[in-house]
Phi, psi and omega in degrees: 000132181287159176223160185247174176298327178296324178296319179299315180297317180297319180295322179296317180294326180289325190248338184078011181270154182299158185300315182295319178294324177294320179297317178297320181295318179292323178295319181287341183250015180055034176083001180280118187297315182297317179293326179295319177298316178299318180302314181293323179293319179298327179279355181080011183272336185245036178299338181257020185301318180293321179295328183295343180269353183276148184287125177247103183236001175260209178111229188202137167256131188225135179231141181200161169249119185236114183053046178068012176250127179274133182223138169228132182227157169233128175235129186257149171226178184276329185232153178295331180299314180294327179301341179256000180292134185300320180293321178295315179300318178297322178297316179299316179296325177293323176297316179299318179295324178295317177300314182297317186281325191250352174049058178294148184284331180200185185295318179300318179295320178300316184295339179265354177290155173288124181296138188312121176079010181226174173262003180271153171284167177299320177302312181295321178294323177298318178296321177300318180295322178300316181291320182288316187271329177088017176229160172293130179231134181221129168284122189260315186195164178202160171220146184225130175240117180262342181256162177073192180252124182254141177231119181266156173211131178243123183256136174054046174067019177119007175294320179225136174239130181234140175231119179257132182245116185245148168258121183238121173255111186122188182287135177275095183271169177300325180296322179291320177294322176296320176298318177300321178293320177300318179294319178298319179295324177297317179296317179299318185285317190254346176046061182297148180287328182226156175278322183217153182297339177293342180274350180287119185281161182299324181292325177293316178298317181298320180292319178297317179298318180300315181295317180297317179294321178296320179297321178291322178296332181268358178261115182306329180284339185250338189303324185275359182287149180300152183303320182292330176292317178299321179298320179296320179295320179298318179302318178295320180291330178295326175298323176292323177300314179299317183295334181269330190248346184247122186310305187294336180265356179288152170295134179292126187302322183280345179206094185294355180277355178220155176279168176300319180301314180291325177298313179299318181295322182292320178293316180299317180298316180295331180271357182068034183228174173241128183232133179226138176284117177274314183192171175202157178224138178233116175250126172248126187301132175079358182296133179086352178266127181282114182275139179289129178266111182278134173237095188292329178296314179295321181296316180293320179299319181292332182285333185260004178287000000 
């Protein structure tokens, strides 16, 4: 029976085994998924197959600059306890070093890279960690910046990892690096939707305006005002929208008398340099992953029926 690339991907997700090994297993099993899983287990490759189906929403977000390359990664585990395990932390750092050194194009490419300092692929090293630690572990995502000046920040031991990417014309002083960290901390704390108001798209603005106008129409004090007056009010409210949702227009957390943009400009001026925010990435561990809600009372009740 023939099999497709989707079958290979599904088998990999089921077992946590590398793509090439999954392809060999399906070829040896005539495309039969169950037989392919058995094949991998017999080979000792899918010893962690059951663990691979368990939800991993804890773990660690990690950011670093390695050989002048900025990297931020998220690696998940099942429990917060494992996220603090020294071997797990070392694995995460090794993943980051692999990203920095080998510049994989995407997650699949990363998983087939040689894990930093070993002859194993990242997938195989991940499987080793599952066996050693006893929990499902998954490398989830990464971002890499090779250009510009990168400043990393890790919040709460890996709950949030932020990487700020700056363009600096002039000397990169300690003050500029400190400013980059301040910006990263702001991103970690406030999680802005946009870096700059220029990134806010017309459809987002149109939706915000629609909501603001609807709110005024539903307000007895505002409903009777002329349309042009309402438009003026909306313009003022959009400035507040930018200040709440756009990093550079936000009030700087450490000094509410200036925006982040003005703070960056003041530091750059004092350093005799020009600094511009190119990009930034914020990873929060487990965000977007649906965590299983355990109800132990119901579980025990179902067991004794």
